[in-house]
N, C-alpha and C positions, 0 to 999 in steps of 0.2 A: 806240357799240357796238363791241366788239372783233370782229375778223373773221378767225378762224382758217382754215386750209386745209381744204378739202373739207367744210365744214359749212354747213348752211343757216342762212340768215338767222335773214330773215328773217329778212322779210319778213319773207311774209307772211309766212312765212311765212310767219305766216306771221307767232316770239316777237313781241314788240311791234314790229310792222313797220309803220311809218308808210308810207302810200302816197299821201299828198297828196290834193288835192281830186279827187273823182270826178264825172264828168258823169252817170253812171248812165243812159245812154241805151242800153237793151238791146234792139236791134231783134229779136234772135232769141228773146227771152224768151217772148213770147206763144205762138209756134208750139211751142217746146220744152216749155213748161209744159203745153200741151194734150196733147202726146204723152205726157209723163210721167203726167199725170192719167189718161189713157186706158189706161195700162199697156202702151203699144205698145213692143215691143222694138226695139233698133237693128237695122236691116235691112241685108241685103247689097246691096239696091238703092240707087242713088244718085239724088240729085235732079238735075233736068235741068241739064246743063252741068257737073256736078261732075267732079273729076279722074278720069282714066280708070281708074287702079288704084293700090292702095297700093304703096309702094316697098320695104317690108320683107316678106320671106317670112313666112307665117303660123306657120311652125315655128321661127322664130328663138328661140334661147335667150338670155335677158338675163342679164347678169353679176350674181352674188351676191357681194358683198364679204365675205370671211371675217373682216375686222377691223372691221366696222361695230359701232356701240355696242350694237345689239340682239343681234347674234350673240355678242359678248363677254359681255353680261349673261346670256344663256341658258346659256352654257358655265360661268359662274361661280356659277349658282344652280340646280343640278339638283333641289334639294329644295323649292324655292319652289312654292306651290300654283298660282301664276299662270304658271309656266314652260312647262307643256305647251301651253297655248293660245297664248301669245306665240311659242313656238318654231314651232308648226305654221302659224300664220296671219300672222305678221309676219317672223320671222327667216328663214323659208324663202324669202322673196321678194326679187327684185331691187329695189334702191333706188338713187337717184342718189347719186353721189359729188360733193360740192360743193367748188369752188375759189374761196375768197373772201378769201384772205390775199395781200397784195401781197408776194410773195417772189421777186423776179427771179432770185436765185441758185439757187433750188431747184425752181422750177416745172416745168422740163422733166423732172427726175427724179421729182418728185411725180406727174406725169401717167403716166410710164412704170410707176410702182409700181402703177397701176391697169390700164393697157392691156396690159402684158406678161402678167400672169396671166390676164386675160380672154381674150387671144388663145390662150394655151396651153390654156385650158379650152374653147375653141371657143364663147365667149359674147360677147355684144354689151354693152359697158359704156355706162352713161348718166352723162355728166359735166355738171354744172351750173356755168357760169362766172358769177361775181358779183363783178366788179372794176371796173366802169365808174366813172370819176370822178364825184363828187357824186351817188352812188347814193342813192336814197331822199330826195333833196332835203334832205340834212342832218338827216333825222329819226332814228328809233331805229336804223335800219340804216345810218347814215352811214358813209362810208369809201370805199374804192376806191383806184385808182391816183392818184398826185398830179396828173396831167394827161393829156390825150389822147395826147400823144406817148409818154409812159411806158406808157400802156395799150396802144398799138399794139405797142410792143416786147415787153411782157409777153405779149400774145396770141400773137405770133410764137413766143416761147419755149414757151408752152403748147402750141401746135400742133406744135412739134418733138417733143413727147413722145408724140404720138398714134400714130405709126407707120403701117404700111400696112394694118392691120386695120380692121374696121368699128367705128364708134362713133356714139353719139348725143350731140350737143352741145346742151344747153339754154343758149342764149347770152343772158345778162343778164336775169333776171326783172325786170319793171317798168321796164326802161330805155326802152321805147317808149311805154308807157302813162303813166308818171309823169314829166312834164316841167314841172310847174307852176312850178318855181324857175328855169327856164332862159329866157333871152331867145330870140327867134326865131333869132338867129345861133348861140347856144349849142346850141339844139336841132338846128339843121342840122349843126353841127360834130359833135355826138354821133352823129347818125344816119349821117353820113359815116364816122365811126370804126367804128360797128357794121358797116357794109358792108365796110370794110377788114378787119375781124376775120373775117367770114365768108369773104372771099376768101382770107385768109391761112391759115385752117384748111383750106379746100379745096385750096389749093396744096400744103400740107405733107402733108395726109392725104386723098387723093382718095376714100377710102371712108368718110369721116366724113359724117354727116347733120347739118346745122346748122339749128336751129329758132329763130326770133326771137320776141320777146315779143308775144303776142296778147292779153294782159290776160285778161279773162274776160267772161262773158255779162252781168254787171251792172255793168260799168265803162264804158268808152267804147263807142259804137255800132260795129257791124261796119263801116260805111262809113268812119267816122273812123279806126278802127284800121287799115283797109286803106290809107288815105291815108298814115298815119304809117309803116306797114311799107314802102310804096313808097320813102319817103325813106330808110329804113334799109337799102335794098338787097335786099329779099326777092326781087325778080324776077331778080336777077343773082348774088347772093352767098349765097343760103340755099336750103334744101330745104323750107321751110314755116314753120309757127308753132306755138307751144305755148300752151295755155290752162289756167287754173284752178290754177296753181302755188301750193301752200300754202293752197288755198281749199277750199270745201265745196259749191260748186254742183254740181247733179246732172249726171251724164254726158250725159243726153239734152239738157239745156240747152246744155252746152258743145259737143256735136257739132253741134247746130243752129247755134249761134253761129259756130263755126269754119267751117262750110260757107258761111255768109253772108259771112264775111270773104273766103274764097276766091272766092266769086262776085263780090264787089266788086273783087277783083283781076283779074277776067276768067277765073277758073278755069284758070290755067296748068296744063298737064298734069304739070309737074314739081314742083308744090307740093302739100303735104299738111299734116296737122296731127297733133299728139300732145296727149293730155289727161292731166292729173294727177288720178288717181282715188284717191290715197292715203287720203283722209279724207272722201270724199263719199258714203259708203254710206247715210247718213240725210239727205243734203241739208244746206243751211245751217241754222245755229241761228237761233232767233227773235230779231228785233230787229237782225239783222246782226252779232251778236257773232262775232268772229273769233279772239280770243286765248284758246286752250285752252277753247273752249266745251264744256260737258258734253253728253252725249247723242249725240255723233257716232259714226261707225263707219267702219271701213275700207271702201273701195269695191272695184270690180272689180280682181282681181289683175292685176299687170303682165303684159302680153301684146302681141304684134304681130298676134294673130289677132282682130282687132276686128270682123270681119264687115261692115266698111264700107270701100270702096275709097278714100274721101277721108281716112280716119283711119289713120295709120301704126301707132300704138300707144297703149295705155293704160299709163301709167307711174306709179310712185310716186316723184315728184320730191321731195316733202317726206317724210322718213322718219317713219312713224307711231310715236308714242311719244316723239318728241323735242319738248320744250316750246316753245311760242310765246313764253314769257316771263312768263306769269301763274301757271300752276300750278307753275312752277319756273324756274330760270335758263334763258334761251333756248338751245335746242339740247341741253339736258341730257336724257338718256334717263330717262324716268320709268315704271317698270313698271306703276304704277296706271293711268296714262293709256294706255299700250300695251294693257293688259288690257281696259280699258273699250272702246277702239276695236275690239279684236279680237273681243270677245264680244258686241258689240251687233248681233246679227242676222246675223253672218257664218257661213259654212260653211267647212269645211276645203278648202284647195286640192287640186288633183289631183296637184301635183308634190310630191315629198318634200322635207324640210328638207335643207340642204346638209350634206355629209359632211365637208367640210374642217374640221379642228380649228383654232380660232384659235391663233395663236402664243402661247407662254408667255413669250417675251421681250417687251421693250417694243416696241409697234407702231411702224412707220415714221412719219416726220413727217407723212405724209398722213392718219394716223388722226385722226378728229375729236377735238379737245380737249373739255373739259367746257363751255367757253363758246363759244357760236356766235352768228352774227348772228341776231336774232330771226326766226323763220320768215318771209328771204330773203327772203318773199316777201315789206314794208311792207304796211298790210294790203292784200291784194288784194281784200278785200271792201269794200263801201261803208260809210261811217260809220253807226253805229246810227241808226235812224229811230224807235225806240220812244219813246213819251211817258214822261217820268219817272213813277214810281209815284204813284198818287193818294193813297196813304197816306204821309204824310210820315215821314222817318226820325226817330228819337228826337231830341228837342230837347236842345240844350246840348252843348258839346264844348270840351275844352281842346286847342288845336291850334296848329300852326305851318305856314306855307306857304312853299315856295320856288318862285318863278316865274322861269324862265330862258329867254331867247331862245336857241334852239339854232342857228338860222341865219336869215339875212335877205337879201332881195334887193329890187330896186325893186318896190314895190307889194305885198310879201308877206313872210311870216315863218313860222317853225316854233317852237313853244313847248313846253317840258316843265315840268310842274307836279308837285311832290312835296308831299303832304299827310301830316303827322305827327300822330299822336294823342299829345299830351303829358299826357293825363289818366291816371287810375289804373284806369279800367275800359275794357273793349273797346267799340268802336263797332260796332253792327250796322245797317248802312245809313248812307249819308252823302250829303250834298248840299252842294256848295260854290258860293257865289255871289260875284260881283264885278262891278264896273262898269268898262268900258273908258274911259280918260280921253280918247281921241281917236277916230279914224275906223275902228278895227279891227272886223273882222267874221270870225267863225269860219266856215271853209268845210268842214272835215273834222276828225274827232277819232278817237282810239283810247283804249281802256281807260276810257272814260266816255261817257255820253250827254249831249250838250251842246245846250242850247236858248238862243236869244238873242232878246231883245226890246229894240230900240233899242240902248243901250249896256249894258244889264243882261244878264249871262250866268249860267247855272246849269249846273253839271256834276254829274251823278248817277252813282252806281255802276251796274255792269252785272250785279249779282248775284254773279258769281264772285269779284268783288273787293269785296264789300259789307262785310266785317268787317275792322276795323283794330284789332288788339290794342293794349293799353296799351304805349306806347313804340315801337310799330312805325309804318310809313308805307306809303302806296300812291302810285302815280304814274299820271299820264295825260298826254296831249299832244294838240296840235291844230295845224293849219295855218290861217292866216288871211290876209286881205288888209288893206291899209292900212299905216300907219306902224308901225315896230317900235321907235321911239325912246322911246315912252311906255308905261309898264307900270302896271297897276293898283296902287293903294297900299293897298287894304284888301280883306280876304277874310272871309267868314262861313261857318262850317261848322255845319250843323244849327242855325242861328240864333245861334251864338256867334261873337264876333270872334276871329280868329286872329292870332298874331304873324307878321309877315312877315320872313323871313330872307334 
């Protein structure tokens, strides 16, 4: 995946964001689900032992980037019927600016292009850093700095552009949660580098708030995530953790989970949490679908007035309307997606849209290109757990399959699979089967629901990607354990044998 400056992945984003194997031990889930089901609002009261107070004033004004994709689309499409809703409910809001391109020569000036106008406007910018080496364990959001020494230097250059003003730094989505491809030593080295990064940012910009990867409420358990965060220097080099980046989990679940992580850390008074609420207004999609699932909605508008002393802010880290990689190329702004998110049960915000007119000249190099890491975030949601449809897809297909090992390590691997319809009619629903030749076992997947019985594997569409037009293709991927040196030799799509390319 390409990794331009300032654009989300993803991820999870969170585009096709592989996020490795999930343990799915959500300690907070039961309590939070009960609160959500009972309709209990987030309270200003805190649980016993929680942090003493939020560290950001409730009236903080968050930075609204006048060159973001959505702002530019709104300015360019005044007659579009979708424009008023998108302008009021999305373009008017603060969204994170992503830095995910390894560009040592320009990163300092790229950061200043954000922090300088934010300071001039008296606003607090949110910057997402996504450059850790071997990010996404070589999956769809693969990339990053070439090595940790280069990363350390890049972060110092990044920090040099922050200045003396206040800023929020979302430091490396998934870097703490997703380490399945790393040995114990490599994980320790990564965590040490994250601690150095936090320290470097604080040294160069003492008014910056640094938040480390807390995953989300249905990934690792709160206790396990706290353990990992200790190793990544949260107690000495950060101001807290972030959760739900590019994901859809409800705010109540995420707040409960974040508090459990803080409790597992001993509730240090200086640590708090921020939650990504950009697309969680309707909660997660059925079956764990994470790649541009339909029926989602924008969540709580970005604010530091959370009503909870343990939660510093609700933020839009993943810009709403930017594709995860299924509805369109990852990171591309899609007005249909934005309109659907904005109109699904949302009400207008109380703050007016920005009055800054987007520049008519070519935006600076920090403006998001049309290609972005798939929503940053790998998926930050767990793999689909739904059972494949009981009604089989239409039988018979002319097809070809390309099966490619994207990355491998001792005892594990990541695979990307491309399925092409070489027939003359469209496929509506598909199911691909194969048999592993060795000891492989699928541990997580994206863009398909995968089941395995012994060596036999079946991958089924997730609904949004069920149609493959004649001559077109679709792709999915998975991570697995076992040897990567042996690959399946034969594939069957809807009962018909495919050509292997």
